[in-house]
C-alpha positions in Angstrom: 138.5 168.2 -90.7 140.8 171.0 -91.7 141.1 174.7 -92.2 140.9 176.4 -95.6 143.0 179.5 -95.2 142.5 182.8 -97.2 145.1 185.6 -96.9 145.5 188.6 -99.1 148.7 189.2 -101.0 149.1 192.6 -99.4 147.9 193.5 -95.9 145.2 196.1 -95.6 146.7 197.4 -92.4 150.1 199.0 -92.3 150.9 198.0 -88.7 150.2 195.2 -86.3 146.5 194.1 -86.1 145.5 193.8 -82.4 141.9 192.7 -82.5 139.1 191.5 -84.7 135.3 190.9 -84.2 132.4 189.6 -86.3 129.2 191.6 -86.6 127.4 188.9 -88.8 128.6 185.6 -90.3 129.9 187.6 -93.3 131.1 190.9 -91.8 134.2 191.5 -89.7 135.8 194.6 -88.1 139.5 194.8 -87.5 141.6 197.3 -85.5 145.3 198.1 -85.9 148.1 200.1 -84.5 147.8 202.1 -87.8 144.8 203.7 -86.0 142.3 202.4 -88.6 139.1 200.4 -88.1 138.4 198.4 -91.3 135.2 196.6 -92.2 135.6 193.3 -94.2 132.7 192.1 -96.3 133.3 188.4 -97.1 130.4 188.1 -99.6 131.9 190.5 -102.1 135.5 190.6 -100.8 135.4 194.4 -100.2 137.1 196.3 -97.4 136.2 199.8 -96.2 137.7 202.1 -93.6 135.1 202.7 -90.9 137.0 205.4 -89.0 140.5 206.8 -88.6 141.3 207.0 -84.9 143.5 209.7 -83.4 147.3 209.2 -83.7 147.7 208.6 -79.9 145.0 205.9 -79.9 146.4 202.3 -79.9 143.6 199.6 -79.7 144.1 196.4 -77.8 140.8 194.5 -77.5 137.4 194.6 -79.2 134.2 192.9 -78.3 130.7 193.3 -79.9 127.7 193.8 -77.7 125.7 190.5 -77.6 123.3 190.3 -80.6 120.3 188.1 -79.6 119.1 188.4 -76.0 116.3 185.8 -75.6 115.5 186.1 -79.3 115.1 189.9 -79.2 117.5 192.3 -80.9 118.8 195.0 -78.6 119.2 198.6 -79.6 122.8 198.6 -78.4 123.6 195.4 -80.5 125.1 197.6 -83.3 128.0 198.8 -81.1 131.3 197.4 -79.6 133.7 198.1 -76.8 137.3 198.9 -77.8 140.0 199.1 -75.1 143.2 201.1 -75.7 146.7 201.6 -74.4 145.9 205.0 -72.8 143.8 203.5 -69.9 140.4 204.1 -71.5 137.7 202.0 -73.1 135.4 203.3 -75.8 131.9 202.4 -76.7 131.8 202.8 -80.5 128.9 202.4 -82.9 128.9 200.3 -86.1 129.4 203.5 -88.1 132.6 204.3 -86.2 131.2 207.1 -84.0 132.7 207.1 -80.5 129.6 207.1 -78.2 131.5 207.3 -75.0 135.1 207.2 -73.7 135.7 206.2 -70.1 138.9 206.6 -68.0 139.2 203.0 -66.7 142.7 202.0 -65.6 146.2 203.3 -64.9 148.1 202.0 -67.9 146.7 200.0 -70.8 143.2 198.4 -70.7 144.3 194.9 -71.8 140.9 193.3 -72.3 137.2 194.1 -72.2 134.3 191.6 -72.4 130.5 192.0 -72.3 128.6 189.3 -70.4 126.2 187.0 -72.2 123.1 189.1 -71.3 124.7 192.4 -72.3 124.0 193.8 -68.8 127.6 194.2 -67.7 131.1 194.8 -69.0 134.4 193.7 -67.4 137.7 195.4 -68.1 141.2 194.4 -66.9 144.4 196.3 -67.1 148.1 196.7 -66.5 147.3 198.1 -63.1 146.1 194.6 -62.0 142.5 195.8 -61.4 139.3 194.1 -62.6 136.4 196.5 -62.9 132.7 195.8 -63.7 130.8 198.5 -65.6 127.1 198.9 -66.6 126.2 198.7 -70.3 126.2 202.5 -70.4 129.8 202.7 -69.0 129.1 203.5 -65.4 131.5 201.9 -62.8 129.7 199.3 -60.7 132.6 197.8 -58.7 136.3 197.0 -58.6 136.1 193.2 -58.3 139.8 192.5 -57.6 143.2 194.2 -57.3 146.6 192.6 -57.6 150.2 193.6 -58.2 150.7 192.1 -61.7 149.0 193.0 -65.1 145.9 190.9 -66.0 146.3 190.0 -69.7 143.0 188.2 -70.3 139.5 187.8 -68.9 136.4 185.8 -69.6 132.8 185.5 -68.2 131.5 182.2 -66.7 128.5 180.6 -68.6 126.0 182.0 -66.1 127.6 185.5 -66.1 128.0 185.1 -62.3 131.8 184.4 -62.3 134.9 185.9 -63.9 138.0 184.0 -65.0 141.2 186.0 -65.2 145.0 185.6 -65.4 147.5 186.4 -62.7 151.0 185.6 -63.9 151.2 181.8 -64.0 147.9 181.5 -62.1 144.3 181.2 -63.2 141.6 182.6 -60.9 137.9 182.2 -61.0 136.2 184.8 -58.9 132.4 184.9 -58.3 130.7 188.3 -58.4 129.1 187.8 -55.0 131.2 189.2 -52.2 132.8 186.7 -49.8 132.1 183.8 -52.2 134.9 181.2 -52.5 137.6 182.0 -55.0 139.2 179.2 -57.1 142.9 179.7 -57.9 145.5 177.3 -59.4 148.8 177.3 -61.1 148.1 176.7 -64.8 151.3 177.3 -66.7 155.1 177.6 -66.2 155.1 180.9 -68.0 152.9 184.0 -67.9 149.4 183.3 -69.1 148.5 185.4 -72.1 145.0 184.4 -73.1 142.0 182.6 -71.6 138.5 181.7 -72.9 135.6 180.0 -71.1 132.8 178.4 -73.2 129.2 178.7 -72.2 128.0 175.4 -73.8 130.6 172.9 -72.6 131.7 174.9 -69.5 135.4 174.3 -70.3 138.3 176.7 -69.9 141.1 177.3 -72.4 144.4 178.9 -71.4 147.6 179.7 -73.3 150.9 181.0 -72.1 154.5 181.9 -72.6 155.5 178.4 -71.8 154.4 177.7 -75.4 151.5 175.4 -74.3 147.7 175.5 -74.5 145.6 173.7 -72.0 142.0 172.6 -71.5 140.5 172.7 -67.9 137.1 172.0 -66.4 135.4 174.7 -64.4 136.8 173.2 -61.1 140.4 173.7 -62.3 141.1 170.1 -63.2 143.5 169.6 -66.2 141.8 167.8 -69.1 144.4 168.3 -71.8 147.9 169.9 -72.0 149.5 170.3 -75.4 153.1 169.6 -76.3 155.5 172.6 -76.1 155.4 174.7 -79.3 158.3 176.7 -80.8 156.8 180.1 -79.8 154.5 181.4 -77.0 150.8 180.8 -77.7 149.3 184.3 -78.2 145.6 183.5 -78.7 143.0 180.9 -78.1 139.2 181.0 -78.8 136.2 178.6 -78.5 133.7 178.2 -81.3 130.2 179.2 -80.0 128.9 175.6 -79.8 131.9 174.4 -77.8 132.9 171.6 -80.2 136.1 173.2 -81.5 138.6 175.8 -80.6 141.5 177.6 -82.4 145.0 178.3 -81.2 147.2 181.1 -82.6 151.0 181.5 -82.3 153.9 182.9 -84.5 153.2 181.7 -88.1 150.9 179.1 -86.6 147.1 178.5 -86.6 145.8 175.3 -85.2 142.2 173.8 -85.1 141.4 171.5 -82.2 138.6 169.3 -80.8 137.1 170.3 -77.5 139.0 167.5 -75.8 142.3 169.1 -76.9 143.7 167.0 -79.8 144.5 168.7 -83.0 142.5 168.4 -86.3 144.6 170.6 -88.4 147.8 172.7 -88.3 148.5 175.6 -90.7 151.7 177.6 -91.0 150.6 180.9 -92.7 152.9 183.9 -93.1 151.2 186.1 -90.5 153.7 186.8 -87.7 152.1 186.2 -84.3 148.3 185.8 -84.3 147.2 188.1 -81.4 143.5 187.6 -81.4 141.1 185.0 -82.8 137.4 185.5 -83.3 134.8 182.8 -84.5 131.9 183.8 -86.7 128.4 183.5 -85.1 127.6 180.3 -87.1 130.9 178.6 -86.1 131.9 177.8 -89.8 134.9 180.2 -90.0 137.3 182.2 -87.9 139.4 185.3 -88.3 142.8 186.1 -86.8 144.6 189.5 -86.0 148.1 189.1 -87.3 151.4 190.8 -86.3 152.3 191.7 -89.9 149.2 193.7 -90.6 147.2 190.9 -92.2 143.8 189.6 -91.2 143.7 185.8 -91.7 140.4 184.0 -92.5 140.0 180.3 -92.1 137.0 178.1 -93.1 136.3 174.8 -91.4 136.0 172.2 -94.2 136.1 168.4 -94.6 133.8 167.6 -91.7 132.6 164.0 -91.8 129.4 162.2 -90.9 129.0 158.4 -91.0 126.0 156.2 -90.7 125.9 152.5 -91.6 127.3 152.2 -95.1 127.2 156.0 -95.9 130.0 158.4 -95.4 129.5 162.2 -96.1 132.2 164.8 -96.3 131.9 168.6 -96.5 134.4 169.2 -99.3 133.7 172.9 -99.8 131.6 175.5 -98.0 128.6 174.7 -100.1 129.3 171.2 -101.3 129.0 167.7 -99.8 130.2 164.4 -101.1 128.1 161.3 -100.3 129.8 157.9 -100.6 128.1 154.6 -100.3 130.8 152.1 -99.4 128.8 149.1 -100.5 128.8 150.0 -104.2 131.2 152.9 -104.2 128.5 155.2 -105.6 129.3 158.9 -105.1 126.7 161.8 -105.1 127.5 165.5 -104.9 125.1 167.7 -103.0 125.3 171.4 -103.9 123.8 174.1 -101.6 122.9 177.7 -102.3 124.4 178.9 -99.0 127.2 178.0 -96.7 126.6 174.7 -94.7 126.5 175.4 -90.9 125.4 172.1 -89.3 124.5 168.6 -90.4 123.3 165.3 -88.9 123.1 161.9 -90.5 120.9 159.2 -88.7 117.8 157.1 -89.1 118.0 157.0 -92.9 118.0 160.9 -93.2 120.6 163.6 -93.7 119.5 167.0 -92.2 121.6 170.0 -93.3 121.2 173.6 -92.1 122.7 176.4 -94.1 122.7 180.1 -93.2 119.1 180.5 -94.6 117.5 177.1 -95.2 117.2 173.5 -93.9 117.5 170.6 -96.3 116.2 167.1 -95.5 117.6 164.2 -97.7 116.5 160.6 -97.6 119.3 158.0 -98.2 117.0 156.4 -100.8 117.0 159.6 -102.9 119.8 162.2 -102.8 118.4 164.2 -105.7 115.2 165.8 -104.3 115.6 167.1 -100.8 112.8 168.8 -98.8 113.7 172.4 -98.2 112.3 175.0 -95.8 113.4 178.4 -94.7 114.9 179.1 -91.3 114.1 182.1 -89.1 117.7 182.4 -88.0 120.8 181.1 -89.7 122.5 180.2 -86.5 121.5 176.5 -85.9 123.7 175.3 -83.1 122.5 171.7 -82.8 120.6 169.1 -84.8 119.2 166.0 -83.1 117.4 163.2 -84.9 115.0 160.5 -83.8 113.3 157.9 -86.0 110.2 159.9 -86.8 111.3 163.5 -86.4 114.3 165.8 -85.6 114.9 169.0 -83.7 116.9 172.2 -84.5 118.3 174.5 -81.7 119.1 178.1 -82.5 119.3 181.3 -80.5 115.6 181.7 -80.6 114.3 178.3 -79.4 113.9 174.6 -79.9 112.0 173.5 -83.0 110.8 170.0 -83.8 110.2 169.1 -87.5 108.9 166.0 -89.2 111.0 164.5 -92.0 108.5 166.0 -94.4 109.7 169.5 -93.3 106.5 170.3 -91.2 107.0 172.2 -88.0 105.5 170.0 -85.2 106.1 172.0 -82.1 108.4 174.4 -80.2 108.6 173.5 -76.5 109.5 176.1 -73.9 110.1 176.2 -70.2 110.8 179.0 -67.7 114.3 180.5 -68.0 115.2 178.5 -71.1 118.5 179.4 -72.7 119.0 177.7 -76.0 122.4 179.3 -76.7 124.0 176.9 -74.1 122.3 173.7 -75.1 124.5 170.8 -76.3 124.0 167.1 -77.1 124.7 166.1 -73.5 121.9 168.3 -72.2 119.1 167.4 -74.6 117.8 164.1 -75.9 115.0 163.1 -78.3 113.0 160.0 -79.0 109.8 159.3 -81.0 107.5 160.3 -78.1 109.6 162.3 -75.6 111.9 165.3 -75.6 114.2 165.7 -72.5 116.0 168.9 -71.7 118.3 169.5 -68.7 117.7 173.0 -67.2 120.9 175.0 -67.1 119.7 177.3 -64.3 119.1 174.3 -62.1 121.1 171.3 -63.3 119.3 168.9 -61.0 116.2 169.2 -63.1 115.2 167.6 -66.4 112.1 168.9 -68.3 110.1 166.3 -70.3 107.9 167.2 -73.2 105.6 165.5 -75.7 107.3 166.3 -79.1 104.0 166.3 -81.0 102.3 169.0 -78.9 105.3 170.7 -77.2 103.5 170.4 -73.9 105.1 169.0 -70.7 104.5 165.2 -70.2 102.1 163.9 -67.5 101.4 166.2 -64.7 103.9 168.8 -66.0 106.3 168.2 -63.1 110.0 168.0 -64.3 112.2 165.1 -63.2 114.4 166.1 -60.3 117.6 164.5 -59.0 119.5 165.1 -55.7 122.7 166.2 -57.5 123.6 168.0 -60.7 123.1 166.1 -63.9 125.9 166.0 -66.5 124.5 164.0 -69.4 121.1 162.6 -70.4 119.9 160.0 -73.0 116.5 158.6 -73.9 116.0 155.1 -75.2 114.7 154.9 -78.7 112.4 151.9 -79.0 109.3 150.4 -77.3 106.0 151.7 -76.0 105.6 155.3 -74.6 104.6 154.0 -71.2 108.0 152.1 -71.0 110.2 155.0 -72.2 113.3 155.2 -70.0 115.8 158.0 -69.5 119.4 157.3 -68.4 121.5 160.1 -66.9 125.0 160.6 -65.4 125.2 162.9 -62.4 128.1 165.0 -61.1 129.4 162.0 -59.1 129.6 160.1 -62.4 126.9 157.7 -61.2 124.6 156.3 -63.9 120.9 156.2 -63.1 117.8 155.0 -65.0 114.2 156.0 -64.5 110.9 155.8 -66.3 109.8 158.9 -68.1 106.2 158.3 -67.2 105.5 158.7 -63.4 103.5 155.8 -61.9 102.2 156.6 -58.4 103.6 159.4 -56.3 107.3 158.5 -56.4 109.4 158.4 -59.5 111.6 155.3 -59.1 115.2 156.4 -59.9 117.6 153.4 -59.8 121.4 153.5 -59.9 122.9 151.0 -62.4 126.6 152.1 -62.8 129.4 154.1 -61.1 132.3 156.2 -62.6 130.5 156.4 -65.9 132.1 159.0 -68.3 130.0 158.6 -71.4 126.9 156.6 -72.5 124.7 155.8 -75.6 121.5 154.0 -76.4 121.3 151.6 -79.3 119.3 153.0 -82.3 117.3 149.8 -83.0 116.6 148.3 -79.5 116.9 149.4 -75.9 120.5 148.3 -75.2 122.7 150.8 -73.3 126.5 151.0 -73.4 128.9 153.1 -71.4 132.5 153.6 -70.3 132.8 153.2 -66.6 136.3 153.7 -65.1 138.5 151.5 -67.2 135.7 149.1 -68.3 133.4 149.1 -71.4 130.0 148.0 -70.2 126.9 147.0 -72.1 123.5 146.8 -70.3 121.7 144.3 -72.6 118.4 144.9 -70.8 118.4 147.9 -68.5 114.7 147.5 -67.7 115.8 144.4 -65.6 116.1 146.8 -62.6 112.3 147.2 -62.6 111.7 143.5 -62.9 114.3 141.7 -60.9 117.2 143.8 -59.7 119.2 140.6 -58.7 119.5 139.7 -62.3 121.2 143.0 -63.3 124.9 141.7 -63.0 123.9 138.7 -65.1 122.6 140.9 -68.0 125.8 142.9 -68.4 128.7 142.5 -70.8 132.0 143.9 -69.4 135.2 144.4 -71.3 138.6 146.0 -70.4 138.7 149.5 -71.9 142.2 150.6 -70.8 143.3 150.6 -74.5 141.1 153.6 -75.1 143.4 155.8 -72.9 142.1 158.7 -70.9 138.7 160.4 -71.4 137.4 158.4 -74.4 133.9 159.3 -75.8 131.2 157.1 -77.3 130.3 158.7 -80.7 127.5 156.3 -81.8 125.9 152.9 -81.1 124.3 151.7 -84.4 123.3 148.1 -84.9 125.8 146.0 -83.1 128.7 148.4 -83.6 129.9 151.0 -81.0 132.2 153.8 -82.2 134.5 155.3 -79.6 136.8 158.3 -80.0 140.0 158.2 -78.0 141.6 161.2 -76.4 144.1 161.5 -79.3 141.1 161.8 -81.8 141.4 158.3 -83.3 138.2 156.3 -83.8 137.8 152.7 -82.5 135.0 150.4 -83.5 133.8 147.7 -81.1 131.4 145.0 -82.1 129.0 143.6 -79.5 127.0 140.3 -79.7 124.1 140.6 -82.2 122.0 138.1 -80.3 120.6 140.4 -77.5 119.1 142.7 -80.1 117.5 139.7 -81.8 116.1 138.6 -78.4 114.7 142.1 -77.9 112.9 141.9 -81.2 111.4 138.4 -80.3 110.3 139.7 -76.9 108.7 142.9 -78.4 106.7 140.6 -80.8 105.9 138.0 -78.1 107.7 135.3 -80.0 108.7 133.4 -76.8 109.3 130.0 -78.5 111.7 131.6 -80.9 113.4 133.5 -78.0 114.0 130.2 -76.1 115.2 128.5 -79.2 117.8 131.3 -79.7 119.0 131.0 -76.1 119.4 127.3 -76.4 121.4 127.8 -79.6 123.7 130.5 -78.2 124.1 128.8 -74.8 124.9 132.1 -73.0 123.9 132.8 -69.4 123.6 136.5 -70.2 121.0 135.9 -72.8 119.0 133.5 -70.5 119.0 136.2 -67.8 117.7 138.8 -70.2 115.0 136.4 -71.4 114.0 135.7 -67.8 113.5 139.5 -67.1 111.8 140.1 -70.4 109.3 137.3 -69.8 108.4 138.5 -66.3 108.0 142.1 -67.7 105.6 140.7 -70.3 103.8 138.4 -67.8 104.8 135.3 -69.6 105.5 133.0 -66.6 106.1 129.8 -68.6 109.0 131.3 -70.5 110.3 133.0 -67.3 110.2 129.6 -65.4 112.4 128.0 -68.2 114.8 131.0 -68.3 115.2 131.2 -64.5 115.9 127.4 -64.4 118.7 128.0 -67.0 120.4 130.6 -64.9 120.1 128.4 -61.7 117.7 130.7 -59.8 115.8 127.7 -58.3 113.9 129.7 -55.6 112.4 131.9 -58.2 111.4 128.9 -60.3 109.5 127.6 -57.3 107.8 130.9 -56.7 106.8 131.2 -60.4 105.4 127.7 -60.2 103.3 128.7 -57.2 102.1 131.8 -59.0 100.8 129.5 -61.9 98.8 127.5 -59.4 96.9 130.6 -58.2 93.1 130.4 -58.9 92.3 133.8 -60.5 94.0 135.9 -63.1 94.0 138.9 -60.8 95.9 137.2 -58.0 98.4 135.7 -60.6 99.0 139.2 -61.9 99.3 140.7 -58.4 102.0 138.1 -57.5 103.9 138.8 -60.7 104.0 142.5 -59.6 105.1 141.3 -56.1 107.8 139.3 -57.8 109.1 142.5 -59.5 108.9 144.4 -56.1 105.9 146.5 -57.0 104.1 145.9 -53.6 101.8 148.9 -53.8 100.6 148.1 -57.3 100.0 144.4 -56.4 97.8 145.5 -53.4 95.9 148.0 -55.4 95.1 145.4 -58.1 93.8 142.9 -55.5 91.6 145.5 -53.8 90.2 146.6 -57.1 89.4 143.0 -58.0 87.6 142.6 -54.6 90.2 140.1 -53.3 90.4 141.6 -49.9 91.7 138.5 -48.1 94.5 138.2 -50.7 95.6 141.8 -50.2 95.6 141.3 -46.4 97.6 138.0 -46.8 100.2 139.8 -49.0 100.9 142.3 -46.2 101.0 139.5 -43.6 103.6 137.6 -45.7 105.7 140.8 -46.0 105.3 141.5 -42.2 103.5 144.8 -43.0 101.4 144.3 -39.9 99.9 147.7 -39.5 98.8 147.9 -43.2 97.3 144.3 -42.9 95.3 145.4 -39.8 94.2 148.7 -41.4 92.8 146.8 -44.4 91.1 144.2 -42.2 89.4 146.9 -40.1 88.5 149.0 -43.1 86.8 146.1 -44.9 85.4 144.5 -41.7 86.9 141.1 -42.4 89.7 138.8 -41.3 90.7 141.0 -38.3 91.1 137.7 -36.3 93.3 136.3 -39.1 95.7 139.3 -38.8 95.8 139.1 -35.0 96.4 135.3 -35.2 99.3 135.6 -37.6 100.7 138.5 -35.5 100.6 136.5 -32.3 102.2 133.5 -34.0 105.0 135.8 -35.3 105.6 137.2 -31.8 105.5 133.8 -30.1 108.1 132.5 -32.6 110.5 135.2 -31.6 109.6 135.2 -27.9 108.3 138.8 -27.9 105.3 140.5 -26.3 102.8 142.8 -28.1 103.5 146.5 -27.6 101.5 148.0 -30.4 98.5 149.8 -29.0 96.3 149.2 -32.0 96.9 145.4 -31.9 96.3 145.4 -28.1 93.0 147.3 -28.6 91.6 144.9 -31.2 92.9 141.8 -29.4 90.8 142.7 -26.3 87.9 140.2 -25.9 88.8 138.5 -29.2 89.5 134.8 -29.1 91.8 133.4 -31.8 90.5 130.1 -33.2 92.9 128.7 -35.8 90.3 126.1 -37.0 87.8 128.9 -37.8 90.5 131.0 -39.5 91.6 128.1 -41.7 88.0 127.4 -42.6 87.6 131.1 -43.6 90.7 131.1 -45.7 89.7 127.9 -47.5 86.3 129.5 -48.1 87.9 132.6 -49.6 90.1 130.4 -51.9 87.0 128.4 -53.0 85.1 131.6 -53.7 88.0 132.9 -55.8 88.1 129.6 -57.8 84.4 129.9 -58.4 84.8 133.4 -59.6 87.7 132.5 -61.9 85.7 129.6 -63.3 82.6 131.8 -63.9 84.5 134.6 -65.6 85.0 133.0 -69.1 81.3 131.9 -69.2 80.2 135.5 -68.6 82.5 136.8 -71.3 81.2 134.1 -73.8 77.6 135.1 -73.2 78.4 138.8 -73.8 80.0 137.8 -77.1 77.0 135.8 -78.2 74.6 138.7 -77.4 76.7 141.0 -79.6 
């Protein structure tokens, strides 16, 4: 990725340009010390003077009123705030008419910023004051006051906090009075510029110590640049939070969100005092010290999938290369390319007006449909469909270009959605709620309606990243998520029973990804690279989890590496310096998954015997139990040395009826409630009571016996034996009540038990005959 610079031979402004701001993706306003406001039209290359300001008016900062508020265009959207050196800020319309001038500070007003909703304006000045104003320019409050000038300010993602500079310190102050202030020393020189991105929640700072730094919202340093030759005079995030730009004397740099540099340009601009990104994130403009306005396009982005590599060579041109036969295709677009995604055999490209869908089998005839807005901020693909996110909402499309649905939930803000907060599979869409980060909303992509009973998935702490598995049946769909403590959890999307079983499977996990062809999960935890070959094992036999993992040392990836993709048996990881590393994992677990999905148990055992790997046997054991194939499970458990489980499985196989075998398989997996329900539905009351006796659930066993008026004496007999073994006396009032006047006769109890087992055998023997007769009648 690099920047394509465009700079006029002669500057349009005669003096230093102090600030720039985009109205649309192709129109920019610039303000200069020559008192002119100039409008730049990038489509036809024309520049026009909007207004000539008074000679004593020196502009410092410009910020346009937010355009789209919940998909609706506001009447004030055609205006901007302009701060000046005389202590005033001015609300100016698009035509250049000054709507209002407000005396705001003693000394220059160094920065002014609208919040994301457009309901408030913050200004900071040389007098060290921070003031909050209404959108009409009425003073609401003076948020803070200090002895040094405040050079830069930014709103927090939720518009509830303000980030500002104070000499070498950065300060985050909530708007609520008496709320805790976060303050830290960020640079060794005065901090000149800050920016806070609403999508990734990361903070940028730049200072006179010639460094730029990336911080999280808790003030933890994520990246610090090398020292430059000159002070860093400007920094700015792109809207989607994937890139940021850095400006200095004769210097413009394009960086990844993690800090490392994609491209460095050395234009003849003097210092770049202000950088603004266009609304679609494809280009930026810089206000230069020598009167120039510099424009830079982001080009040479790359997308890779299997044997295809795609490069954006120009604004409207992509080059597709197939590395297997070195075939090259050129894709030409009518408009500028904004976003693209390559996965599952399809390339989806959004331009400023249209969306193109290419199949890798045919690059010549894409499916094309028009977009409502040209500001697509995210494209996510699944095997059967894909989604687009723009300022107006979330839209799901089929690969034939048909709109499937547009899910919504209360308080949804699509402008701050990123790939960590939304996940898509063939039958589920998961979205983390930004207003309450402990909540994940789950939707059916085909209807756009909430899944199940409509209740979202809730966790005890904030969730940082979510990911849905891609394969298998809808009822078995799993979602993995990392919470604020960096613990990795897995849970079923579909709720069975009252409680949703959320199980922790990893700690200190920074990044994760599901495989695209089978349900294998990989992640980086602490300094280890871990692959969960069969994450579903936690629902089958939790003891097997450590045996189904592959663990490798990941210290070579340095600090904060990110998993880019997990396709086939190859995992692509991006290191903190931007370099890509490819790791190959064993191909055998994915073959085993395929055999298990198709119930080819003989082939699965043959594979395990051939590979001779304990991990594979452990995965097979769990898969077999999950699919109720106890013969395969018995062999696999024997191979991993779990003899007690082999014996239990053997005893399950000897049970007389299908229902009791199935119930004991559920018990084996720890699903006690489901096992009991199954036995009661099948009319096997004694079996259900005996299950609770074996698990020492005495009260439940007695409750069932009393309710069904059978085997009360059996429960009391086993209870008494249990107490005698431990030398204890009965203290439970219910048991004392039913034991009164009841004599325990073990011979009678054993006879009753044998009778129950005999009855069950008879029923089991009779069942096939009944089925046969029904078939004959048909």
